[in-house]
GUKOLTOR-454879 format. One record per residue (C-alpha): residue number from 1; x, y, z; residue in three letters. Coordinates in nm, 2 decimals. Layout:
% residues N
    nr       px       py       pz   rest
   NUM        X        Y        Z    ALA
...
***
This chain:
% residues 84
    nr       px       py       pz   rest
     1    -3.31    15.31    -2.35    MET
     2    -3.61    15.24    -2.54    ASP
     3    -3.57    14.93    -2.74    PRO
     4    -3.72    15.07    -3.04    ILE
     5    -3.52    15.36    -3.06    SER
     6    -3.22    15.12    -3.03    PHE
     7    -3.33    14.92    -3.35    GLY
     8    -3.38    15.23    -3.53    VAL
     9    -3.03    15.34    -3.43    GLU
    10    -2.89    15.00    -3.54    ILE
    11    -3.07    15.02    -3.88    ILE
    12    -2.94    15.38    -3.96    LEU
    13    -2.60    15.27    -3.87    LEU
    14    -2.61    14.97    -4.10    ALA
    15    -2.73    15.20    -4.38    PHE
    16    -2.45    15.45    -4.28    THR
    17    -2.21    15.18    -4.36    ILE
    18    -2.37    15.04    -4.67    ILE
    19    -2.37    15.37    -4.82    PHE
    20    -2.02    15.45    -4.72    GLY
    21    -1.89    15.13    -4.86    VAL
    22    -2.08    15.19    -5.18    SER
    23    -1.95    15.56    -5.22    ALA
    24    -1.60    15.42    -5.17    VAL
    25    -1.62    15.11    -5.41    GLU
    26    -1.85    15.29    -5.69    SER
    27    -1.68    15.30    -6.01    LYS
    28    -1.90    15.58    -6.13    ARG
    29    -1.84    15.92    -5.97    LEU
    30    -2.22    16.03    -5.98    VAL
    31    -2.31    15.72    -5.79    TYR
    32    -2.05    15.77    -5.55    ALA
    33    -2.14    16.14    -5.48    ALA
    34    -2.51    16.01    -5.43    VAL
    35    -2.41    15.75    -5.19    SER
    36    -2.20    16.02    -5.00    LEU
    37    -2.50    16.22    -4.97    ALA
    38    -2.71    15.95    -4.85    LEU
    39    -2.46    15.84    -4.58    MET
    40    -2.44    16.20    -4.46    SER
    41    -2.82    16.19    -4.45    SER
    42    -2.84    15.91    -4.24    SER
    43    -2.58    16.05    -4.00    ILE
    44    -2.78    16.36    -3.97    ALA
    45    -3.07    16.13    -3.88    LEU
    46    -2.88    15.96    -3.62    ILE
    47    -2.77    16.32    -3.48    TYR
    48    -3.17    16.41    -3.45    PHE
    49    -3.25    16.07    -3.28    LEU
    50    -2.94    16.15    -3.02    LEU
    51    -3.13    16.47    -2.93    SER
    52    -2.85    16.70    -3.12    ALA
    53    -3.07    16.88    -3.38    PRO
    54    -2.84    17.18    -3.44    TYR
    55    -2.56    16.91    -3.55    VAL
    56    -2.82    16.71    -3.75    GLY
    57    -2.91    17.03    -3.93    VAL
    58    -2.57    17.14    -4.01    LEU
    59    -2.47    16.79    -4.14    GLN
    60    -2.77    16.80    -4.36    LEU
    61    -2.69    17.16    -4.47    LEU
    62    -2.31    17.13    -4.53    ILE
    63    -2.22    16.76    -4.60    TYR
    64    -2.53    16.62    -4.76    ALA
    65    -2.61    16.94    -4.93    GLY
    66    -2.35    17.16    -5.03    ALA
    67    -2.05    16.95    -5.03    LEU
    68    -2.26    16.69    -5.27    THR
    69    -2.36    17.00    -5.49    ILE
    70    -1.99    17.11    -5.52    LEU
    71    -1.90    16.75    -5.61    PHE
    72    -2.17    16.69    -5.88    LEU
    73    -2.11    17.01    -6.03    ALA
    74    -1.74    16.93    -6.04    THR
    75    -1.82    16.61    -6.20    ILE
    76    -2.03    16.73    -6.45    SER
    77    -1.76    17.00    -6.56    LEU
    78    -1.50    16.74    -6.59    THR
    79    -1.72    16.48    -6.77    ARG
    80    -1.51    16.46    -7.08    GLY
    81    -1.21    16.32    -6.92    GLU
    82    -1.37    16.03    -6.74    GLU
    83    -1.51    15.88    -7.02    GLU
    84    -1.20    15.86    -7.21    GLU
***
């Protein structure tokens, strides 16, 4: 195993954990949805580094893309009740 790629994997793993914790602990729903998208993107990058490009593309398309857009649309449509 190349030490440089091992270091990159460790950094991506740290980003994944940081974004995951911030998605759970965030008080604002929009920030939580964006943190979830960033966590999913870093997981997709880990898949690409592990030579699984199809899984990485599906991770980006479904979780970082479509699911985040659905969350943001739902948050924007129900915005009035959150602020009360």
